[in-house]
C-alpha positions, 0 to 999 in steps of 0.5 A: 355429101353421099345420099342416104338411100335406103337400099335393099340390104338396108331393107333386110337389116330394117326387116330384122329390127328397125332400130338397126338403121340408125346404127348401121354405116356408123363404123366410127361411132358403134361396134359392128360384129357384122363388119366382117371379112368379106372374103372369108364370108364368100368363101364360107357362104359361096353367095359371090360364086352363085352370083357369078354362075347366074351370070353365066346362065344369062349370057351376053349381059352388061355388067354395071361395075361402078359402086358410084350411085350415080354413074350406075344410075346413069349407066343402067338407064342407057341401057334400059333405052335398048329394046332387048338388054340383060343387065347384071347389077341393075341400078334402080332409083326411086325417090330415096330408095336404090337397089342393085338387081342381080340380073335384069332381063328386058324384052320390050316392056317385059322384064324379068327381075332376078334376085340370085340367092345361095340358099338351096330349095326343091320346090316353092312350096317350101316357101308358104304355110297355109295362110302365108309366108314361112318365116325362114323365107321372109327375108329373101322374098320381101327382098325381091318384093322391095326390088320389084316395088322400086322398079315399077315404080320408077319404070312404071311402063315396065310389066315385072316378073319377080323371080328368085334364083337358088341352089337347086337341091334336086340336081346333081352336077354332071361335071366336076370342078364346078365349084373351082371354075369360080375362083375367089379373089380379094384385091389390095383394096379388100374388095372381093369378086369372082374370077370365072374360068373355063366356064364353057361346060358348066354341065346341067344347071344347078340353080333354078329361077322360080316367078314369086309374084304370088308371095309378092303380092301377098306382101304388097297387099298385106300389114307391117308392123312398126312399133304400135303402127300397122302400115300398108307394104308402101307406107312401111317402106316410106317410114323406113326411107324417111328414118334412115334419111333424116337419121331418126332412131325408130324405137320399136321395143326390145325383142328375143332377136336382140340376142343376134344383135350386131351392134355390140361394143367392140374396140371401145366404140358405143354399143348399139343394143346396149344404148337400145335396151337402156332407152327402152327398158327400165334399166339403167346401162350398169344393170344391164350388164347383169345376165339377160332373159335372152341368154337363157338356154333355150328360154321363152324369151319373148314370152318374158320380154312381152311380160316385161321381164328383161333380167334373168335374176327377174325371172321366177324360175317355177314358170320357165317350162315343165318337168315330166317324168322320165327314165333319164337321169339328169336335168331337163331342159326347164330344170337347167333353165331354172338353175341357170336363172337361180344362180344368176338371182343369187349371185351364185358363182359355184358349179352344179355337178351332178356327181352320182348321175355323171360318175354312173354314166361313166362307169358304163363306158368300155376302154379304151375311150375314142374321143373324135371330132370332124370337120365338114364342108357344105357349099351352094356349088359343088365340088364334085359330079354327082353331088348336089348343092350343099351335099355333106363333104367330110374332109378331116378327123382327129381322134385321141385315145384313153386308156383305163390307166389315164394314158392319153394319146393323139392317136390318129389324124386325117385330112383331104389333101388333095384338090377335087378329090371326092373325100367322104368315102376314103374319110370313112375307111380311115376312120373305120380303120382307127375305131375297129382295133377294138370295141372301145366307147366312142365319144363326140360333142353334140349330134354333128358326127352322127349327122354326118356319117348318116349322110355319108351312109346315104351316099354310100348306098347309091355308090358303086364302091367296092366296100360300100356294104363294109363301110354301112356296116361300120357307120351303122355300128357307131350311129343311131338313125330313124327311118320312116315318119310316125308310127311307120318310124323305126328307130336304129342304134348302133351297138357302139353308138357313139356317146354324146359329151355335149348330152353330158354337160347338158344334163349333168354340169352347169357353170355360170361363168358359161351364161348358158352356153354348151359350146366346147369352146366355152366349156373348156375354159370352164373345166380347167377353171374348175379342176386343180388336177387339170391346172396342175396337169397342163400348166406343164410341158406335157402335151407333145411330150408325155402325152403323144401328139401328132402335132404339138411339141412340149406345149403348155395349155394352161396359160393365164392373163392375169387371173384369167385362164387364156382359152386354149383356142386362143393359143392356136395358129391363125389360119387368116391373117386378120382372124384367129380361129374364135373370130371366123367361127364367129363370123361364119356361124354367129348365132350357133353356138354348137357349130364351131367349124367356120375357120376349117370350112373357109381353109378347106374351100379356099384349098379346092383352088389350084391357085393355091400356092404349095407353101400356103397349102402346106401352112393350111393344112398344119393348121387345120391339123392343130385346129382338129386335134385341139377339139379332141384334146378338149374332149379329153380334158373334159373327160379327166375334168369330170373325173377330178370333179367327181372325186373332190 
């Protein structure tokens, strides 16, 4: 029987929620949304590549490649008998605790334990508040603390320095193609690895290892809460270990973290989430199928749960935030939250539409209207010389135009098809050409496009591009930004500052069927379902016919599965054999509803490898064009749907 060790990945899971230890590794019993495609996660997050690069910074090591616990332990123990040794993936066990250490450097009895992460930083000061460790760094530092605890218990004769190696955002890559030197590979069994090539010249290090023993001491000497108990760190670890080894469920109560729980019902498997809430709240399984407080848009989830309020229908709307005096029309956050819970309580399925407020905003635009959407990527190991880890790369955009007579055209599209070419400046040049023929209003959905253009602006300021002034002037004309802080802050707003359609949705439109989500992928099916004009228009093969398209031909967007409208996003070609776009976006961005570019990002990252065949590249580029076009078409449909709903 395979041993039930508390590994570092399971310890990390227990730090999210101790109850998750009961549900993990039961793939035939409980659904697990995190049981993801490792290859796609590797492309999106870059963790495997960062791990391989870290080995290059500590050359000459021994790699413990076996996945068998006993073999790995035996190989590691034998290597540790040497005076000086470097080990990758060293296997260490103490009682029922088991860790694999990314890089272990031993000189005599002095040992460096180096945990490698793809997260970025500038300084260790980012780890701490005045009173302790910042919450966003706790998962990483507790990980190192757990590993050091196991290592020091297993080998008490060692003096151990705990370190964390991260991507250094203060350093620019000094060589081109650093990312491309670490090819992500998936074998026939689905195991992901990285093939390092041409590593003789890696340039200046872009990863930096820092001592985190101060943080480890704080953790070891602190107290951890487990249900109603307050435990020392060793007691906490022991309690988790005992629970996992005996397959005991630790019921510690529901919390705001439940919203991101991965143990949901999938393919007929049981839902750990529902099982928890049934046993730890006073509600039945059927009752818990009603909207929960965890889904209230930016709601005070922790406060409500502490008060024993679990369903939206139980919430007193007047307790949700404050409504302030403002000159800005439409719903404030508290008002939208109240509207959401009221409709849930009253089982009111009708939409809310502020016709007057929305109509006024729509009357202020200048035709023709330009709908734009960007696809971008940020990777820990830079593609290009002179760029930092996680520097913004804008590799694609789509552009639809709506004229005053209501005619629509997919006007422009661009993608960086050349592997290894820095895309940002050419991206802005083509976008400028597309938008500079008139003074029509430019629309985006959410803040992403404004953020990206301002990031490229910063790159242009320090570049030697001959047309940098012209490109900066263009960016300034359609964006806004703030320079300085506090009383010194100055706001700059362009004459054609992009209009945020998501902001209009949040202020003027609410559909209970979206359960508080404002993602374009949630809003598009909503507006299709609510607008008779859209249903009539897009149930016919007009798109790529009467409505010119650069990628579609005679396409029918309004398709049904019984009484339900099939989301147009489900109609797109698959970029990856096992997943459609919606599934990949959820894998990459499981908690950020407005960041939907996971599928495009992974595809573009993979396109940077020369090993991709010409046919693969052609098919991928075609799919990316389809993906991005639908995003701007969705914005067109939203505009048309709003016009229809205002009139009727």
